Biopython code that builds the backbone (N, CA, C, O; Angstrom):
import numpy as np
from Bio.PDB.StructureBuilder import StructureBuilder

atoms = [
    (1, "MET", "N", (36.092, -25.885, -13.010)),
    (1, "MET", "CA", (35.551, -24.549, -13.185)),
    (1, "MET", "C", (34.503, -24.571, -14.293)),
    (1, "MET", "O", (34.687, -25.226, -15.319)),
    (2, "LYS", "N", (33.386, -23.839, -14.074)),
    (2, "LYS", "CA", (32.297, -23.838, -15.038)),
    (2, "LYS", "C", (32.649, -22.995, -16.255)),
    (2, "LYS", "O", (33.386, -22.011, -16.175)),
    (3, "ASN", "N", (32.108, -23.408, -17.352)),
    (3, "ASN", "CA", (32.226, -22.663, -18.593)),
    (3, "ASN", "C", (31.419, -21.370, -18.447)),
    (3, "ASN", "O", (30.365, -21.373, -17.810)),
    (4, "ILE", "N", (31.888, -20.288, -19.017)),
    (4, "ILE", "CA", (31.217, -18.985, -18.908)),
    (4, "ILE", "C", (29.810, -19.046, -19.474)),
    (4, "ILE", "O", (28.910, -18.371, -18.975)),
    (5, "PHE", "N", (29.612, -19.851, -20.516)),
    (5, "PHE", "CA", (28.291, -19.971, -21.119)),
    (5, "PHE", "C", (27.316, -20.703, -20.193)),
    (5, "PHE", "O", (26.128, -20.382, -20.173)),
    (6, "GLU", "N", (27.800, -21.669, -19.437)),
    (6, "GLU", "CA", (26.957, -22.358, -18.460)),
    (6, "GLU", "C", (26.502, -21.395, -17.369)),
    (6, "GLU", "O", (25.349, -21.434, -16.940)),
    (7, "ILE", "N", (27.397, -20.544, -16.929)),
    (7, "ILE", "CA", (27.068, -19.544, -15.904)),
    (7, "ILE", "C", (26.007, -18.597, -16.428)),
    (7, "ILE", "O", (25.041, -18.288, -15.731)),
    (8, "ILE", "N", (26.190, -18.130, -17.673)),
    (8, "ILE", "CA", (25.226, -17.204, -18.284)),
    (8, "ILE", "C", (23.869, -17.881, -18.421)),
    (8, "ILE", "O", (22.845, -17.269, -18.119)),
    (9, "LEU", "N", (23.845, -19.125, -18.869)),
    (9, "LEU", "CA", (22.586, -19.848, -19.022)),
    (9, "LEU", "C", (21.887, -20.044, -17.680)),
    (9, "LEU", "O", (20.664, -19.924, -17.607)),
    (10, "GLU", "N", (22.628, -20.339, -16.626)),
    (10, "GLU", "CA", (22.037, -20.487, -15.298)),
    (10, "GLU", "C", (21.414, -19.175, -14.829)),
    (10, "GLU", "O", (20.313, -19.162, -14.278)),
    (11, "LYS", "N", (22.126, -18.076, -15.052)),
    (11, "LYS", "CA", (21.595, -16.773, -14.643)),
    (11, "LYS", "C", (20.358, -16.402, -15.450)),
    (11, "LYS", "O", (19.399, -15.863, -14.898)),
    (12, "LEU", "N", (20.369, -16.684, -16.749)),
    (12, "LEU", "CA", (19.186, -16.425, -17.572)),
    (12, "LEU", "C", (18.000, -17.256, -17.105)),
    (12, "LEU", "O", (16.867, -16.776, -17.094)),
    (13, "ASP", "N", (18.260, -18.493, -16.723)),
    (13, "ASP", "CA", (17.204, -19.361, -16.224)),
    (13, "ASP", "C", (16.594, -18.785, -14.948)),
    (13, "ASP", "O", (15.373, -18.792, -14.789)),
    (14, "ARG", "N", (17.427, -18.291, -14.044)),
    (14, "ARG", "CA", (16.932, -17.671, -12.804)),
    (14, "ARG", "C", (16.115, -16.421, -13.107)),
    (14, "ARG", "O", (15.092, -16.175, -12.468)),
    (15, "ILE", "N", (16.566, -15.629, -14.082)),
    (15, "ILE", "CA", (15.826, -14.419, -14.460)),
    (15, "ILE", "C", (14.463, -14.790, -15.026)),
    (15, "ILE", "O", (13.460, -14.172, -14.667)),
    (16, "GLU", "N", (14.407, -15.791, -15.908)),
    (16, "GLU", "CA", (13.137, -16.236, -16.473)),
    (16, "GLU", "C", (12.180, -16.704, -15.379)),
    (16, "GLU", "O", (10.995, -16.374, -15.413)),
    (17, "LYS", "N", (12.680, -17.462, -14.418)),
    (17, "LYS", "CA", (11.835, -17.939, -13.326)),
    (17, "LYS", "C", (11.308, -16.777, -12.483)),
    (17, "LYS", "O", (10.157, -16.798, -12.048)),
    (18, "ALA", "N", (12.146, -15.767, -12.254)),
    (18, "ALA", "CA", (11.709, -14.594, -11.478)),
    (18, "ALA", "C", (10.628, -13.828, -12.225)),
    (18, "ALA", "O", (9.661, -13.368, -11.618)),
    (19, "ILE", "N", (10.784, -13.687, -13.536)),
    (19, "ILE", "CA", (9.777, -12.991, -14.344)),
    (19, "ILE", "C", (8.474, -13.769, -14.343)),
    (19, "ILE", "O", (7.402, -13.178, -14.208)),
    (20, "ASP", "N", (8.546, -15.079, -14.491)),
    (20, "ASP", "CA", (7.341, -15.914, -14.447)),
    (20, "ASP", "C", (6.626, -15.775, -13.111)),
    (20, "ASP", "O", (5.397, -15.712, -13.058)),
    (21, "LYS", "N", (7.393, -15.729, -12.046)),
    (21, "LYS", "CA", (6.804, -15.585, -10.714)),
    (21, "LYS", "C", (6.070, -14.247, -10.586)),
    (21, "LYS", "O", (4.979, -14.190, -10.019)),
    (22, "LEU", "N", (6.664, -13.175, -11.111)),
    (22, "LEU", "CA", (6.009, -11.867, -11.073)),
    (22, "LEU", "C", (4.735, -11.858, -11.900)),
    (22, "LEU", "O", (3.734, -11.268, -11.493)),
    (23, "ASN", "N", (4.763, -12.502, -13.047)),
    (23, "ASN", "CA", (3.602, -12.518, -13.931)),
    (23, "ASN", "C", (2.487, -13.427, -13.435)),
    (23, "ASN", "O", (1.352, -13.300, -13.894)),
    (24, "SER", "N", (2.770, -14.325, -12.526)),
    (24, "SER", "CA", (1.759, -15.285, -12.085)),
    (24, "SER", "C", (1.293, -15.019, -10.659)),
    (24, "SER", "O", (1.142, -15.950, -9.867)),
    (25, "GLY", "N", (1.068, -13.773, -10.337)),
    (25, "GLY", "CA", (0.486, -13.476, -9.032)),
    (25, "GLY", "C", (1.486, -13.175, -7.951)),
    (25, "GLY", "O", (1.238, -13.492, -6.788)),
    (26, "GLY", "N", (2.591, -12.584, -8.283)),
    (26, "GLY", "CA", (3.576, -12.174, -7.294)),
    (26, "GLY", "C", (3.108, -10.930, -6.571)),
    (26, "GLY", "O", (1.915, -10.629, -6.574)),
    (27, "PRO", "N", (4.019, -10.202, -5.951)),
    (27, "PRO", "CA", (3.659, -9.024, -5.165)),
    (27, "PRO", "C", (2.901, -7.952, -5.940)),
    (27, "PRO", "O", (2.038, -7.279, -5.377)),
    (28, "ILE", "N", (3.215, -7.785, -7.235)),
    (28, "ILE", "CA", (2.536, -6.747, -8.021)),
    (28, "ILE", "C", (1.074, -7.104, -8.199)),
    (28, "ILE", "O", (0.209, -6.239, -8.058)),
    (29, "ALA", "N", (0.779, -8.357, -8.505)),
    (29, "ALA", "CA", (-0.609, -8.779, -8.672)),
    (29, "ALA", "C", (-1.373, -8.632, -7.361)),
    (29, "ALA", "O", (-2.541, -8.243, -7.374)),
    (30, "GLN", "N", (-0.744, -8.934, -6.238)),
    (30, "GLN", "CA", (-1.414, -8.822, -4.949)),
    (30, "GLN", "C", (-1.831, -7.392, -4.655)),
    (30, "GLN", "O", (-2.837, -7.169, -3.981)),
    (31, "LEU", "N", (-1.082, -6.428, -5.145)),
    (31, "LEU", "CA", (-1.398, -5.030, -4.907)),
    (31, "LEU", "C", (-2.720, -4.654, -5.560)),
    (31, "LEU", "O", (-3.447, -3.806, -5.044)),
    (32, "ASN", "N", (-3.038, -5.282, -6.699)),
    (32, "ASN", "CA", (-4.251, -4.945, -7.434)),
    (32, "ASN", "C", (-5.419, -5.868, -7.145)),
    (32, "ASN", "O", (-6.545, -5.565, -7.540)),
    (33, "ASP", "N", (-5.188, -6.990, -6.466)),
    (33, "ASP", "CA", (-6.278, -7.907, -6.138)),
    (33, "ASP", "C", (-7.179, -7.284, -5.085)),
    (33, "ASP", "O", (-6.690, -6.729, -4.101)),
    (34, "PRO", "N", (-8.502, -7.372, -5.283)),
    (34, "PRO", "CA", (-9.398, -6.819, -4.259)),
    (34, "PRO", "C", (-9.367, -7.673, -2.995)),
    (34, "PRO", "O", (-9.245, -8.897, -3.054)),
    (35, "MET", "N", (-9.480, -7.007, -1.864)),
    (35, "MET", "CA", (-9.524, -7.701, -0.580)),
    (35, "MET", "C", (-10.961, -7.711, -0.076)),
    (35, "MET", "O", (-11.734, -6.792, -0.344)),
    (36, "LYS", "N", (-11.301, -8.752, 0.650)),
    (36, "LYS", "CA", (-12.606, -8.838, 1.296)),
    (36, "LYS", "C", (-12.440, -8.405, 2.749)),
    (36, "LYS", "O", (-11.330, -8.147, 3.214)),
    (37, "ILE", "N", (-13.554, -8.333, 3.448)),
    (37, "ILE", "CA", (-13.556, -7.844, 4.834)),
    (37, "ILE", "C", (-12.553, -8.589, 5.715)),
    (37, "ILE", "O", (-11.763, -7.958, 6.417)),
    (38, "LYS", "N", (-12.574, -9.914, 5.686)),
    (38, "LYS", "CA", (-11.686, -10.684, 6.571)),
    (38, "LYS", "C", (-10.220, -10.445, 6.225)),
    (38, "LYS", "O", (-9.379, -10.352, 7.119)),
    (39, "GLU", "N", (-9.908, -10.345, 4.928)),
    (39, "GLU", "CA", (-8.523, -10.085, 4.522)),
    (39, "GLU", "C", (-8.080, -8.705, 4.995)),
    (39, "GLU", "O", (-6.966, -8.536, 5.491)),
    (40, "LEU", "N", (-8.965, -7.720, 4.836)),
    (40, "LEU", "CA", (-8.634, -6.365, 5.270)),
    (40, "LEU", "C", (-8.493, -6.298, 6.787)),
    (40, "LEU", "O", (-7.604, -5.619, 7.301)),
    (41, "ALA", "N", (-9.358, -6.993, 7.495)),
    (41, "ALA", "CA", (-9.275, -7.006, 8.963)),
    (41, "ALA", "C", (-7.930, -7.573, 9.405)),
    (41, "ALA", "O", (-7.301, -7.043, 10.321)),
    (42, "ALA", "N", (-7.491, -8.644, 8.760)),
    (42, "ALA", "CA", (-6.190, -9.228, 9.096)),
    (42, "ALA", "C", (-5.063, -8.273, 8.714)),
    (42, "ALA", "O", (-4.095, -8.122, 9.459)),
    (43, "TYR", "N", (-5.190, -7.628, 7.554)),
    (43, "TYR", "CA", (-4.162, -6.701, 7.074)),
    (43, "TYR", "C", (-4.001, -5.517, 8.021)),
    (43, "TYR", "O", (-2.881, -5.105, 8.325)),
    (44, "LEU", "N", (-5.130, -4.967, 8.490)),
    (44, "LEU", "CA", (-5.097, -3.798, 9.378)),
    (44, "LEU", "C", (-5.033, -4.171, 10.856)),
    (44, "LEU", "O", (-4.892, -3.302, 11.716)),
    (45, "LYS", "N", (-5.137, -5.469, 11.146)),
    (45, "LYS", "CA", (-5.163, -5.950, 12.538)),
    (45, "LYS", "C", (-6.297, -5.284, 13.312)),
    (45, "LYS", "O", (-6.113, -4.767, 14.414)),
    (46, "MET", "N", (-7.480, -5.316, 12.691)),
    (46, "MET", "CA", (-8.693, -4.748, 13.277)),
    (46, "MET", "C", (-9.792, -5.802, 13.212)),
    (46, "MET", "O", (-9.654, -6.812, 12.523)),
    (47, "SER", "N", (-10.853, -5.565, 13.915)),
    (47, "SER", "CA", (-11.984, -6.483, 13.844)),
    (47, "SER", "C", (-12.830, -6.155, 12.609)),
    (47, "SER", "O", (-12.869, -5.004, 12.173)),
    (48, "PRO", "N", (-13.498, -7.151, 12.051)),
    (48, "PRO", "CA", (-14.385, -6.886, 10.917)),
    (48, "PRO", "C", (-15.478, -5.872, 11.265)),
    (48, "PRO", "O", (-15.883, -5.085, 10.409)),
    (49, "SER", "N", (-15.954, -5.882, 12.504)),
    (49, "SER", "CA", (-17.006, -4.926, 12.880)),
    (49, "SER", "C", (-16.500, -3.486, 12.824)),
    (49, "SER", "O", (-17.258, -2.582, 12.474)),
    (50, "ALA", "N", (-15.228, -3.260, 13.165)),
    (50, "ALA", "CA", (-14.664, -1.910, 13.063)),
    (50, "ALA", "C", (-14.601, -1.471, 11.604)),
    (50, "ALA", "O", (-14.832, -0.303, 11.292)),
    (51, "ILE", "N", (-14.291, -2.399, 10.720)),
    (51, "ILE", "CA", (-14.231, -2.070, 9.298)),
    (51, "ILE", "C", (-15.623, -1.791, 8.759)),
    (51, "ILE", "O", (-15.803, -0.871, 7.961)),
    (52, "TYR", "N", (-16.622, -2.580, 9.188)),
    (52, "TYR", "CA", (-18.001, -2.300, 8.782)),
    (52, "TYR", "C", (-18.415, -0.892, 9.218)),
    (52, "TYR", "O", (-19.114, -0.189, 8.487)),
    (53, "LYS", "N", (-17.983, -0.493, 10.400)),
    (53, "LYS", "CA", (-18.316, 0.854, 10.888)),
    (53, "LYS", "C", (-17.661, 1.912, 9.997)),
    (53, "LYS", "O", (-18.288, 2.915, 9.655)),
    (54, "PHE", "N", (-16.392, 1.685, 9.621)),
    (54, "PHE", "CA", (-15.709, 2.623, 8.724)),
    (54, "PHE", "C", (-16.428, 2.731, 7.379)),
    (54, "PHE", "O", (-16.532, 3.822, 6.818)),
    (55, "THR", "N", (-16.924, 1.605, 6.861)),
    (55, "THR", "CA", (-17.612, 1.657, 5.569)),
    (55, "THR", "C", (-18.953, 2.365, 5.696)),
    (55, "THR", "O", (-19.341, 3.120, 4.804)),
    (56, "SER", "N", (-19.663, 2.130, 6.794)),
    (56, "SER", "CA", (-20.978, 2.757, 6.953)),
    (56, "SER", "C", (-20.878, 4.267, 7.130)),
    (56, "SER", "O", (-21.808, 4.996, 6.783)),
    (57, "THR", "N", (-19.762, 4.738, 7.663)),
    (57, "THR", "CA", (-19.591, 6.192, 7.839)),
    (57, "THR", "C", (-18.839, 6.826, 6.668)),
    (57, "THR", "O", (-18.626, 8.038, 6.646)),
    (58, "GLY", "N", (-18.439, 6.005, 5.698)),
    (58, "GLY", "CA", (-17.715, 6.539, 4.533)),
    (58, "GLY", "C", (-16.297, 6.957, 4.862)),
    (58, "GLY", "O", (-15.719, 7.794, 4.168)),
    (59, "THR", "N", (-15.730, 6.385, 5.911)),
    (59, "THR", "CA", (-14.389, 6.753, 6.358)),
    (59, "THR", "C", (-13.303, 6.069, 5.548)),
    (59, "THR", "O", (-12.242, 6.648, 5.316)),
    (60, "ILE", "N", (-13.559, 4.842, 5.117)),
    (60, "ILE", "CA", (-12.548, 4.039, 4.448)),
    (60, "ILE", "C", (-12.954, 3.829, 2.975)),
    (60, "ILE", "O", (-14.129, 3.594, 2.693)),
    (61, "PRO", "N", (-11.997, 3.910, 2.038)),
    (61, "PRO", "CA", (-12.363, 3.695, 0.634)),
    (61, "PRO", "C", (-12.746, 2.238, 0.389)),
    (61, "PRO", "O", (-12.018, 1.322, 0.773)),
    (62, "HIS", "N", (-13.884, 2.037, -0.249)),
    (62, "HIS", "CA", (-14.357, 0.682, -0.491)),
    (62, "HIS", "C", (-15.276, 0.639, -1.709)),
    (62, "HIS", "O", (-15.693, 1.671, -2.234)),
    (63, "TYR", "N", (-15.578, -0.580, -2.143)),
    (63, "TYR", "CA", (-16.461, -0.824, -3.273)),
    (63, "TYR", "C", (-17.504, -1.823, -2.831)),
    (63, "TYR", "O", (-17.221, -2.719, -2.035)),
    (64, "LYS", "N", (-18.721, -1.669, -3.351)),
    (64, "LYS", "CA", (-19.798, -2.573, -2.970)),
    (64, "LYS", "C", (-20.410, -3.157, -4.239)),
    (64, "LYS", "O", (-20.805, -2.430, -5.150)),
    (65, "ASN", "N", (-20.478, -4.475, -4.276)),
    (65, "ASN", "CA", (-21.104, -5.177, -5.390)),
    (65, "ASN", "C", (-22.177, -6.066, -4.778)),
    (65, "ASN", "O", (-21.878, -7.133, -4.242)),
    (66, "GLY", "N", (-23.410, -5.629, -4.860)),
    (66, "GLY", "CA", (-24.484, -6.330, -4.160)),
    (66, "GLY", "C", (-24.299, -6.133, -2.672)),
    (66, "GLY", "O", (-24.262, -5.001, -2.191)),
    (67, "LYS", "N", (-24.181, -7.231, -1.936)),
    (67, "LYS", "CA", (-23.960, -7.149, -0.493)),
    (67, "LYS", "C", (-22.498, -7.321, -0.123)),
    (67, "LYS", "O", (-22.147, -7.259, 1.055)),
    (68, "ARG", "N", (-21.641, -7.536, -1.112)),
    (68, "ARG", "CA", (-20.225, -7.814, -0.839)),
    (68, "ARG", "C", (-19.401, -6.526, -0.898)),
    (68, "ARG", "O", (-19.586, -5.686, -1.779)),
    (69, "LEU", "N", (-18.499, -6.398, 0.055)),
    (69, "LEU", "CA", (-17.601, -5.253, 0.106)),
    (69, "LEU", "C", (-16.214, -5.671, -0.367)),
    (69, "LEU", "O", (-15.746, -6.771, -0.076)),
    (70, "PHE", "N", (-15.566, -4.768, -1.104)),
    (70, "PHE", "CA", (-14.219, -5.013, -1.598)),
    (70, "PHE", "C", (-13.355, -3.789, -1.333)),
    (70, "PHE", "O", (-13.849, -2.664, -1.264)),
    (71, "PHE", "N", (-12.063, -4.026, -1.187)),
    (71, "PHE", "CA", (-11.110, -2.967, -0.882)),
    (71, "PHE", "C", (-9.868, -3.161, -1.742)),
    (71, "PHE", "O", (-9.410, -4.286, -1.945)),
    (72, "LYS", "N", (-9.328, -2.053, -2.247)),
    (72, "LYS", "CA", (-8.070, -2.116, -2.988)),
    (72, "LYS", "C", (-6.935, -1.822, -2.020)),
    (72, "LYS", "O", (-6.947, -0.806, -1.326)),
    (73, "ARG", "N", (-5.959, -2.715, -1.979)),
    (73, "ARG", "CA", (-4.833, -2.572, -1.052)),
    (73, "ARG", "C", (-4.123, -1.236, -1.262)),
    (73, "ARG", "O", (-3.732, -0.578, -0.297)),
    (74, "GLU", "N", (-3.959, -0.839, -2.517)),
    (74, "GLU", "CA", (-3.274, 0.421, -2.818)),
    (74, "GLU", "C", (-4.028, 1.608, -2.222)),
    (74, "GLU", "O", (-3.412, 2.514, -1.660)),
    (75, "GLU", "N", (-5.353, 1.608, -2.342)),
    (75, "GLU", "CA", (-6.157, 2.700, -1.772)),
    (75, "GLU", "C", (-6.148, 2.662, -0.249)),
    (75, "GLU", "O", (-6.148, 3.709, 0.398)),
    (76, "ILE", "N", (-6.139, 1.466, 0.324)),
    (76, "ILE", "CA", (-6.080, 1.343, 1.782)),
    (76, "ILE", "C", (-4.761, 1.906, 2.298)),
    (76, "ILE", "O", (-4.738, 2.634, 3.290)),
    (77, "ASN", "N", (-3.657, 1.569, 1.622)),
    (77, "ASN", "CA", (-2.353, 2.098, 2.033)),
    (77, "ASN", "C", (-2.334, 3.620, 1.935)),
    (77, "ASN", "O", (-1.804, 4.296, 2.816)),
    (78, "GLU", "N", (-2.908, 4.153, 0.867)),
    (78, "GLU", "CA", (-2.965, 5.612, 0.725)),
    (78, "GLU", "C", (-3.807, 6.219, 1.840)),
    (78, "GLU", "O", (-3.437, 7.250, 2.402)),
    (79, "TRP", "N", (-4.927, 5.597, 2.164)),
    (79, "TRP", "CA", (-5.802, 6.080, 3.232)),
    (79, "TRP", "C", (-5.070, 6.071, 4.572)),
    (79, "TRP", "O", (-5.190, 7.017, 5.350)),
    (80, "ILE", "N", (-4.320, 5.017, 4.843)),
    (80, "ILE", "CA", (-3.576, 4.925, 6.101)),
    (80, "ILE", "C", (-2.591, 6.076, 6.216)),
    (80, "ILE", "O", (-2.489, 6.705, 7.269)),
    (81, "PHE", "N", (-1.866, 6.354, 5.141)),
    (81, "PHE", "CA", (-0.775, 7.315, 5.218)),
    (81, "PHE", "C", (-1.196, 8.759, 4.953)),
    (81, "PHE", "O", (-0.338, 9.638, 4.873)),
    (82, "THR", "N", (-2.508, 9.027, 4.814)),
    (82, "THR", "CA", (-2.955, 10.413, 4.688)),
    (82, "THR", "C", (-3.309, 11.006, 6.045)),
    (82, "THR", "O", (-3.618, 12.194, 6.139)),
    (83, "THR", "N", (-3.269, 10.207, 7.075)),
    (83, "THR", "CA", (-3.656, 10.694, 8.398)),
    (83, "THR", "C", (-2.438, 10.853, 9.312)),
    (83, "THR", "O", (-2.485, 10.523, 10.497)),
    (84, "LYS", "N", (-1.351, 11.364, 8.736)),
    (84, "LYS", "CA", (-0.112, 11.527, 9.499)),
    (84, "LYS", "C", (-0.272, 12.606, 10.568)),
    (84, "LYS", "O", (-0.861, 13.658, 10.318)),
    (85, "ILE", "N", (0.243, 12.341, 11.727)),
    (85, "ILE", "CA", (0.276, 13.319, 12.815)),
    (85, "ILE", "C", (1.662, 13.963, 12.786)),
    (85, "ILE", "O", (2.680, 13.277, 12.880)),
    (86, "ASN", "N", (1.684, 15.274, 12.654)),
    (86, "ASN", "CA", (2.963, 15.984, 12.595)),
    (86, "ASN", "C", (3.687, 15.934, 13.942)),
    (86, "ASN", "O", (3.076, 16.019, 15.007)),
    (87, "THR", "N", (4.990, 15.796, 13.854)),
    (87, "THR", "CA", (5.825, 15.837, 15.052)),
    (87, "THR", "C", (6.084, 17.293, 15.417)),
    (87, "THR", "O", (5.765, 18.200, 14.649)),
    (88, "GLY", "N", (6.657, 17.506, 16.581)),
    (88, "GLY", "CA", (7.025, 18.866, 16.986)),
    (88, "GLY", "C", (7.994, 19.485, 15.999)),
    (88, "GLY", "O", (7.916, 20.678, 15.707)),
    (89, "TYR", "N", (8.910, 18.673, 15.483)),
    (89, "TYR", "CA", (9.876, 19.159, 14.495)),
    (89, "TYR", "C", (9.161, 19.601, 13.226)),
    (89, "TYR", "O", (9.496, 20.645, 12.666)),
    (90, "ASP", "N", (8.177, 18.826, 12.758)),
    (90, "ASP", "CA", (7.422, 19.188, 11.553)),
    (90, "ASP", "C", (6.696, 20.524, 11.743)),
    (90, "ASP", "O", (6.716, 21.379, 10.857)),
    (91, "ILE", "N", (6.062, 20.696, 12.892)),
    (91, "ILE", "CA", (5.308, 21.926, 13.174)),
    (91, "ILE", "C", (6.257, 23.115, 13.238)),
    (91, "ILE", "O", (5.957, 24.179, 12.698)),
    (92, "GLU", "N", (7.389, 22.942, 13.889)),
    (92, "GLU", "CA", (8.376, 24.017, 13.987)),
    (92, "GLU", "C", (8.903, 24.403, 12.600)),
    (92, "GLU", "O", (9.052, 25.586, 12.295)),
    (93, "ARG", "N", (9.182, 23.401, 11.771)),
    (93, "ARG", "CA", (9.671, 23.666, 10.420)),
    (93, "ARG", "C", (8.628, 24.424, 9.588)),
    (93, "ARG", "O", (8.964, 25.367, 8.872)),
    (94, "GLU", "N", (7.356, 24.002, 9.689)),
    (94, "GLU", "CA", (6.293, 24.690, 8.966)),
    (94, "GLU", "C", (6.137, 26.129, 9.447)),
    (94, "GLU", "O", (5.922, 27.036, 8.643)),
    (95, "ALA", "N", (6.243, 26.338, 10.755)),
    (95, "ALA", "CA", (6.138, 27.699, 11.299)),
    (95, "ALA", "C", (7.278, 28.566, 10.798)),
    (95, "ALA", "O", (7.059, 29.723, 10.437)),
    (96, "THR", "N", (8.486, 28.033, 10.769)),
    (96, "THR", "CA", (9.648, 28.785, 10.277)),
    (96, "THR", "C", (9.475, 29.143, 8.810)),
    (96, "THR", "O", (9.765, 30.269, 8.405)),
    (97, "GLU", "N", (9.004, 28.191, 8.014)),
    (97, "GLU", "CA", (8.776, 28.453, 6.587)),
    (97, "GLU", "C", (7.707, 29.519, 6.403)),
    (97, "GLU", "O", (7.833, 30.380, 5.533)),
    (98, "TYR", "N", (6.655, 29.467, 7.215)),
    (98, "TYR", "CA", (5.586, 30.447, 7.118)),
    (98, "TYR", "C", (6.106, 31.843, 7.454)),
    (98, "TYR", "O", (5.795, 32.811, 6.762)),
    (99, "ILE", "N", (6.896, 31.938, 8.518)),
    (99, "ILE", "CA", (7.455, 33.237, 8.928)),
    (99, "ILE", "C", (8.373, 33.790, 7.851)),
    (99, "ILE", "O", (8.373, 34.991, 7.580)),
    (100, "GLN", "N", (9.157, 32.911, 7.240)),
    (100, "GLN", "CA", (10.087, 33.367, 6.187)),
    (100, "GLN", "C", (9.331, 33.828, 4.936)),
    (100, "GLN", "O", (9.767, 34.753, 4.251)),
    (101, "GLN", "N", (8.222, 33.193, 4.645)),
    (101, "GLN", "CA", (7.450, 33.560, 3.452)),
    (101, "GLN", "C", (6.529, 34.757, 3.702)),
    (101, "GLN", "O", (6.094, 35.408, 2.752)),
    (102, "ASN", "N", (6.229, 35.051, 4.963)),
    (102, "ASN", "CA", (5.305, 36.140, 5.305)),
    (102, "ASN", "C", (5.951, 37.041, 6.353)),
    (102, "ASN", "O", (5.515, 37.058, 7.504)),
    (103, "PRO", "N", (6.983, 37.789, 5.969)),
    (103, "PRO", "CA", (7.644, 38.650, 6.964)),
    (103, "PRO", "C", (6.728, 39.795, 7.407)),
    (103, "PRO", "O", (5.915, 40.297, 6.631)),
    (104, "ARG", "N", (6.881, 40.192, 8.663)),
    (104, "ARG", "CA", (6.091, 41.310, 9.199)),
    (104, "ARG", "C", (6.654, 42.603, 8.641)),
    (104, "ARG", "O", (7.861, 42.723, 8.433)),
    (105, "LYS", "N", (5.809, 43.541, 8.406)),
    (105, "LYS", "CA", (6.241, 44.836, 7.870)),
    (105, "LYS", "C", (6.268, 45.881, 8.941)),
    (105, "LYS", "O", (6.608, 47.033, 8.671)),
]
sb = StructureBuilder()
sb.init_structure("model")
sb.init_model(0)
sb.init_chain("A")
sb.init_seg("    ")
for serial, (resi, resn, name, xyz) in enumerate(atoms, 1):
    if name == "N":
        sb.init_residue(resn, " ", resi, " ")
    sb.init_atom(name, np.array(xyz, "f"), 0.0, 1.0, " ", f" {name:<3s}", serial, name[0])
structure = sb.get_structure()
C-alpha cells in the first residue's frame, strides 16, 4: 500500500502538469488565437469562397491587416448563436408573456 504522502505528491504532480498544459496553448489559448480563412472554413465546414463573401458583405465579424483576414473564435461563436430560429414553443411562450403583460381593457 502506498504512503499517503506519495499519493499526495502524485496528485500534485498531475495538477502541475495540467496547469502547465493550460498555460502553454491549451483550450483557453486556442479561444483567443486568431484564425485564418482556411482554419475558419474548416471550423464552420464551409468553403473559403463563402467566407470571403461574408466578409465582403460585412456579415461575419473579422479583422483585416493588409490583405490578410483574421477571425476570433469567440466572436465567430457569438455570431453563430445570435441567429437562433425560435421554435413553436418559444413563439407561444413569448405570445403568452406578451398577453399577460399587456391585458386588454
